[in-house]
N, C-alpha and C positions, 0 to 999 in steps of 0.2 A: 511562519508555518511552524508545525510541531511534528516530529519525527519521532516515533517510540521503536524501539529496539527490544524484542523478545528473545532472550538467550536462555536456552534449556540445558546448559553445561553442567555437569554433576561435580566436577572437580574443581580445585583452585590451586594454580591457574588453569583455565580452561582453553582448549583450541578453539571450542564453539564459541567463547566469549571473545577470543582474539578476533576470530574472523567476522562476528558482528561488529566489533569495534571498527575494524577496517572497511566494512561496508557503509557504516554509518559516517566516517570521515569521509570517505570518497562521494558519499551523497551529498555532504556538506560542501564539497568542493564546488559541487554542481549547481546546488540551490541551498543556500544557508538557512539553517533551521535550528529550532531548539530541541535537543535531543534528550531524551529519557529512557533510560535502560531498565527493563523489567528482568530480573533475575529469578526464573521460576524456581530455581532451586530453593530460594529462600521463602516460597510461598507453599512449599510441599504439604506442611500440616494443614494450613487453611484450606488449600484445595481439597485434601482428603474429607475435611469436616463439611465443606460445601457441596460436595458429592452426596453426603449421607444426611445432612439435615437441610440443604437448600438454601441456606444463609451465608454468603461471604463475610468473614471477618474484616478488621479495618484496612490491613495491608493488602489483602486481596482486592476488596472493593476499590481501593485506590488505583490499583494496576488495571483492573478491569475498566474503571473509567477513563485512565488516561489512553487505553487503546481504543477506547469507542470515540474518544474526542480527536484523535491523531489525525492529521493530513495525509499520513503516510507510514506504512509498516514495514519494519524488518523482522523477519523471523527465521531463527537459526537453532537446529536441533542436532544432537548427535545420533547417529545411526545404531540402533539396537534391535537385532535380529531382523534385518532387511527393512527395517520401517523407522518411523520417527519414534522417538522415546514416549513411554506411557505417559511420563510427567507433563511433555509438551503437549500432547493431546488432551490430557485431563484439564489443562488450563483453558483450551479453547471450548472444551465441553462445558465449563461453567460460565462461559463469556456469553452475552445475550445473542440469540440467533440472528439478530439484523446489525449487529453493532459492526460488521466488517462491509455491508452491502455497498458496493461502489468504491471502496477504499482501495487505494494503491498498495500492493504488497509485494516486498522482494522475498523470495524463498531461498534458503539457503541450508546447508548441512554439512557436517563432518563426520569422517569415518577412518578406519584404520587401512583401508584398501581401497582402490578406485573401482573394484568390482561392484560397489555399493552405490555408485554414482546415480544410478537410475530411481534410487528412491525419491528424487525430487519429481520425477514424472509419474511414477505410478502410486506414491502416496502424498506427497506434499501438495502437487498441484491439483490433484481432485478434491483434497480436502478444502482448500481455500476457494476452489470454483465452487463447491457446495456452499460454502458461506457467502457467496456472491461477491468476493472481493474481486477487484482488478489485478491480476497476478502479472508482473512484468515478465517480458519474453525470456529474458536470461536469467537462468537459476544459477547459483554457484555452489559447487561441491569442492570440498578440501580435504583430500586423504593426506595421511601422514606424510608421503613422500612430494607433495605439493607445496608444502612450505619451503620458501626459498627458491624453489624451481620456477622456470620461465612459464608463463601462461595465467598464474592465479591473478597476479595484479591486473592483467588486463581483462579478465574475466569480471574481477570486482568492480573495476572503472565502468566497463560496459554496463552491467546490470545497475550501479549506482546513477548513472546517467538517464537510463531509461526510468527508473523510480522517480528521479528528481523531475524528468520531464512530465510525468504524469500528474505529481504533486504541484507543480507550478501551473499546468495547464488547468487543472480542476479549482485551484485556488482563484486564478485570473478569470475563469468562466464564472466563479460565483459573484466575484467583484463585479463584473460586467453585468450580471443579472440584476443586482442590487442598484447599480448606477441606472439600468434602464427603467427600473421602478421608480426612483425618483425623478426621472424625466417626465412621467406621466402627471406630475403634481403641477403646482403653481408656477414653477419655474419654466416649464416647457409651455405654457399657456402665454407667458409674457413675450415667447420667441427667443431664438437663439441670436447671441451678439456677434460680432465680427471680430473680437479681441482674439489674440493669439493664444493657443493652448498653454497651459501651464504645465511643468513636468508632471504632476500628479494626473492631470487630464489625459496627458499623452500616455500615460501608463494604463489608464483605464481604457483609453481607446485600442491600446494593443491587446489588453484583456478581452475587449469585445471582439477583436478579431480571432483570438484563440478560441472564444465561446462559439462565434459562427462556425467555425471550421469542426469543432466538436459536433455541433448541432447537425451541419451537413453530412459528417461521417454517420451519424446515427440515423438520419434519412435515407441514405444511400443502403444502409444495412437493413432497412425495414422491410419484411416479407410482404409483397403486395396480395391480398387475397385473389383466389382465381375469379370470384363474381367482379371485382373491379375491374380485373384485367378484361374481362369480357364485355363490361359495359364500355370500357374505352374504345375497344374495337367496333362495338355498335355505333358508338357516337361518330368513329371517322368513317 
């Protein structure tokens, strides 16, 4: 799996990057993944040019491609004027509008005071909901007084576990669907053999179980049209 971390900190060192690194490390403890960090600060000039001419330069193009190909995303921004930073928003403004559809995203922010913690709910969560990402339930905000204080490590671990579960579930679901496609070929026509399942086959079976649970949840969430409900009552 591939995990991409987008950090919009402006200083070096940066508390925003520190929080991003801790979230990535915690996610890796729950689900090992290849981690790539995108420092938005280093792309500021290319982002500005892309906004004015519509063409990303090489470094920005690579970062945007990494985000689009990631299995999961961690995004962290400093709070400026009660919202995400302009540079953070500009990065996602130049990202393809479909790049985050269905992608698990963990949102986080840093600030000087705990009074800005609601930025996660009134700014970040709506942004990524608009981009059709799957935002994990637990968001992480770190004020200056939170570093070294009780509670931050627990929030980081809880959010990371939620992201890892989504990434693992989606990856397993994709593998199960690919396996099901193969079974419709010549191998399935020959019939199933009775030999014990190997370790890799057992992994596919577990993935199929996750995929079926995801499908069941989607079916349960489907809104049944009124006409269909009425037809069912008539048939009864």
